[in-house]
N, CA, C and O of each residue as an XYZ file, in Angstrom:
328
protein
N      55.166     98.789     48.774
C      55.221     98.317     50.120
C      55.824     99.263     51.073
O      56.670    100.084     50.717
N      55.394     99.153     52.293
C      55.839     99.986     53.328
C      56.834     99.307     54.239
O      56.491     98.314     54.881
N      58.077     99.815     54.322
C      59.135     99.178     55.065
C      59.383    100.161     56.228
O      59.811    101.291     55.992
N      59.122     99.745     57.470
C      59.341    100.553     58.555
C      60.485    100.129     59.418
O      60.641     98.936     59.676
N      61.326    101.086     59.897
C      62.413    100.877     60.843
C      62.160    101.595     62.048
O      61.918    102.801     62.002
N      62.194    100.931     63.182
C      61.991    101.632     64.485
C      63.100    102.621     64.695
O      64.274    102.271     64.569
N      62.766    103.815     65.005
C      63.712    104.818     65.423
C      63.508    105.382     66.810
O      64.037    106.435     67.164
N      62.743    104.667     67.566
C      62.479    104.970     68.981
C      63.866    104.925     69.759
O      64.898    104.487     69.251
N      63.780    105.384     70.935
C      65.085    105.629     71.667
C      65.880    104.369     71.857
O      67.108    104.395     71.780
N      65.205    103.256     72.106
C      65.951    102.015     72.315
C      66.554    101.537     71.040
O      67.739    101.201     71.040
N      65.833    101.476     69.946
C      66.466    101.114     68.654
C      67.421    102.093     68.186
O      68.430    101.740     67.575
N      67.154    103.338     68.446
C      68.201    104.357     68.051
C      69.491    104.069     68.617
O      70.497    104.159     67.913
N      69.557    103.709     69.909
C      70.791    103.365     70.602
C      71.445    102.179     70.093
O      72.655    102.003     70.238
N      70.598    101.266     69.435
C      71.160    100.077     68.750
C      71.606    100.286     67.365
O      72.099     99.348     66.739
N      71.459    101.523     66.811
C      71.932    101.802     65.531
C      70.910    101.875     64.391
O      71.240    101.659     63.225
N      69.729    102.168     64.740
C      68.651    102.255     63.756
C      68.967    103.240     62.620
O      68.644    102.988     61.459
N      69.581    104.325     62.963
C      69.973    105.300     61.943
C      70.849    104.719     60.852
O      70.712    105.073     59.681
N      71.694    103.883     61.210
C      72.650    103.253     60.278
C      71.885    102.157     59.436
O      72.205    101.897     58.277
N      70.848    101.534     60.104
C      70.030    100.581     59.363
C      69.244    101.301     58.260
O      69.161    100.828     57.127
N      68.685    102.425     58.610
C      67.911    103.198     57.659
C      68.798    103.639     56.519
O      68.382    103.546     55.364
N      69.964    104.101     56.779
C      70.914    104.535     55.725
C      71.282    103.449     54.805
O      71.354    103.640     53.591
N      71.521    102.293     55.368
C      71.811    101.148     54.521
C      70.595    100.735     53.618
O      70.755    100.402     52.444
N      69.458    100.775     54.190
C      68.318    100.437     53.468
C      68.108    101.416     52.305
O      67.815    101.004     51.182
N      68.265    102.739     52.594
C      68.112    103.727     51.642
C      68.954    103.521     50.467
O      68.491    103.650     49.334
N      70.319    103.167     50.713
C      71.275    103.025     49.707
C      70.916    101.750     48.872
O      71.063    101.787     47.651
N      70.489    100.721     49.439
C      70.102     99.506     48.690
C      68.822     99.749     47.801
O      68.740     99.306     46.656
N      67.882    100.443     48.378
C      66.670    100.744     47.658
C      67.068    101.618     46.422
O      66.538    101.376     45.338
N      67.897    102.532     46.537
C      68.311    103.344     45.356
C      69.154    102.459     44.366
O      68.930    102.500     43.157
N      70.072    101.704     44.877
C      70.945    100.847     44.049
C      70.070     99.819     43.249
O      70.293     99.597     42.059
N      69.120     99.234     43.909
C      68.273     98.189     43.264
C      67.050     98.832     42.539
O      66.208     98.104     42.014
N      66.954    100.092     42.509
C      65.834    100.833     41.766
C      64.519    100.411     42.273
O      63.622    100.114     41.483
N      64.339    100.364     43.669
C      63.165     99.967     44.215
C      62.335    101.093     44.756
O      61.303    100.844     45.379
N      62.748    102.340     44.542
C      62.052    103.427     45.184
C      60.588    103.637     44.787
O      59.843    104.271     45.535
N      60.160    103.123     43.637
C      58.793    103.185     43.231
C      58.016    102.077     43.836
O      56.790    102.108     43.741
N      58.604    101.106     44.446
C      57.836     99.964     45.005
C      57.970     99.931     46.573
O      57.153     99.315     47.257
N      58.988    100.588     47.096
C      59.201    100.552     48.598
C      59.181    101.949     49.168
O      59.884    102.846     48.702
N      58.323    102.122     50.231
C      58.317    103.366     50.975
C      58.958    103.077     52.313
O      58.432    102.393     53.190
N      60.134    103.657     52.390
C      60.965    103.466     53.647
C      60.497    104.524     54.741
O      60.488    105.716     54.434
N      60.138    104.142     55.914
C      59.659    105.018     56.907
C      60.291    104.690     58.235
O      60.633    103.538     58.497
N      60.448    105.692     59.074
C      60.836    105.559     60.429
C      59.581    105.432     61.198
O      58.541    105.945     60.786
N      59.647    104.751     62.323
C      58.503    104.503     63.249
C      58.953    104.556     64.710
O      59.941    103.912     65.063
N      58.256    105.305     65.567
C      58.579    105.293     66.921
C      58.063    104.038     67.537
O      57.061    103.497     67.068
N      58.678    103.564     68.534
C      58.370    102.377     69.301
C      57.450    101.350     68.668
O      56.256    101.623     68.545
N      57.916    100.233     68.275
C      57.093     99.236     67.675
C      56.759     98.158     68.764
O      56.170     97.128     68.435
N      57.098     98.369     69.936
C      56.797     97.442     71.076
C      57.636     96.236     71.121
O      57.233     95.197     71.645
N      58.871     96.362     70.545
C      59.811     95.246     70.507
C      61.101     95.634     71.283
O      62.183     95.117     71.002
N      60.957     96.551     72.258
C      62.121     97.139     72.944
C      62.888     96.147     73.849
O      63.977     96.466     74.325
N      62.327     94.959     74.085
C      62.993     94.069     74.891
C      64.039     93.289     74.130
O      64.881     92.627     74.737
N      64.003     93.356     72.810
C      64.931     92.615     71.911
C      66.288     93.450     71.853
O      66.349     94.638     72.170
N      67.328     92.716     71.427
C      68.576     93.496     71.336
C      68.869     94.094     69.985
O      69.834     94.851     69.874
N      68.123     93.817     68.972
C      68.338     94.335     67.648
C      67.383     95.474     67.279
O      66.520     95.849     68.072
N      67.543     96.017     66.075
C      66.646     97.069     65.624
C      65.397     96.362     64.981
O      65.561     95.409     64.219
N      64.230     96.806     65.275
C      63.031     96.245     64.766
C      62.690     96.849     63.402
O      62.800     98.055     63.183
N      62.284     95.982     62.518
C      61.899     96.292     61.149
C      60.607     95.620     60.838
O      60.420     94.444     61.150
N      59.659     96.385     60.192
C      58.355     95.807     59.826
C      58.244     95.837     58.290
O      58.568     96.825     57.631
N      57.762     94.685     57.755
C      57.448     94.668     56.297
C      56.269     93.781     56.147
O      56.277     92.653     56.640
N      55.195     94.273     55.448
C      53.951     93.430     55.210
C      53.414     92.788     56.530
O      52.990     91.633     56.541
N      53.447     93.568     57.627
C      52.881     93.053     58.900
C      53.731     92.063     59.595
O      53.312     91.513     60.614
N      54.895     91.803     59.110
C      55.818     90.926     59.753
C      56.926     91.723     60.426
O      57.390     92.732     59.896
N      57.351     91.250     61.625
C      58.404     91.990     62.340
C      59.664     91.098     62.159
O      59.676     89.874     62.294
N      60.742     91.900     61.827
C      62.049     91.288     61.704
C      62.990     92.087     62.552
O      62.634     93.182     62.986
N      64.184     91.587     62.811
C      65.183     92.326     63.565
C      66.538     92.169     62.885
O      66.871     91.105     62.363
N      67.323     93.270     62.903
C      68.659     93.293     62.396
C      69.503     94.171     63.171
O      69.037     94.798     64.122
N      70.805     94.263     62.803
C      71.744     95.115     63.460
C      72.336     95.959     62.293
O      72.159     95.619     61.124
N      73.026     97.041     62.631
C      73.634     97.886     61.615
C      74.683     97.030     60.712
O      74.790     97.200     59.498
N      75.338     96.216     61.356
C      76.429     95.377     60.813
C      75.852     94.352     59.775
O      76.473     94.044     58.758
N      74.627     93.849     60.099
C      74.010     92.783     59.276
C      72.918     93.393     58.400
O      72.253     92.608     57.723
N      72.653     94.707     58.332
C      71.599     95.165     57.601
C      71.616     94.958     56.086
O      70.587     94.648     55.486
N      72.726     95.123     55.505
C      72.886     94.846     54.083
C      72.518     93.335     53.697
O      71.703     93.092     52.807
N      73.153     92.368     54.404
C      72.808     91.038     54.142
C      71.390     90.646     54.512
O      70.761     89.823     53.847
N      70.903     91.241     55.573
C      69.509     91.027     55.991
C      68.640     91.490     54.853
O      67.750     90.749     54.438
N      68.863     92.734     54.300
C      67.928     93.201     53.246
C      67.938     92.232     52.028
O      66.901     91.842     51.492
N      69.169     91.881     51.641
C      69.264     91.020     50.458
C      68.605     89.574     50.678
O      67.917     89.051     49.801
N      68.858     88.982     51.884
C      68.438     87.680     52.185
C      66.899     87.593     52.559
O      66.180     86.685     52.141
N      66.482     88.553     53.333
C      65.115     88.472     53.904
C      64.078     89.461     53.207
O      62.927     89.076     53.002
N      64.442     90.573     52.891
C      63.448     91.569     52.370
C      63.340     91.604     50.784
O      62.241     91.669     50.234
N      64.446     91.560     50.132
C      64.488     91.674     48.731
C      63.582     90.573     48.072
O      62.820     90.887     47.158
N      63.658     89.335     48.517
C      62.852     88.310     47.891
C      61.280     88.633     48.071
O      60.476     88.329     47.190
N      60.918     89.231     49.196
C      59.518     89.587     49.444
C      59.205     90.775     48.566
O      58.078     90.869     48.079
N      60.081     91.643     48.344
C      59.776     92.816     47.541
C      59.700     92.598     46.015
O      59.116     93.384     45.270
N      60.314     91.506     45.607
C      60.427     91.159     44.216
C      59.346     90.173     43.889
O      59.158     89.884     42.707
N      58.647     89.652     44.801
C      57.619     88.609     44.543
C      56.330     89.249     44.111
O      55.352     88.550     43.849
């Protein structure tokens, strides 16, 4: 699966780099690297939102650096394991 995190200027200012780092750590910890391809993506067209944009399986999600870990476990991990 392809997991994209927006790293465009607006999301960058909102902490997308920290979201990417958190996701990388979880993917390694949960041994998902063979199933998940984590990518950065410039502008996903969600710049009016206050959080960092994340795409998985055509769905758009939003998270913050502070909530990235709980977001991954509650929203993304169940999709990745199904």
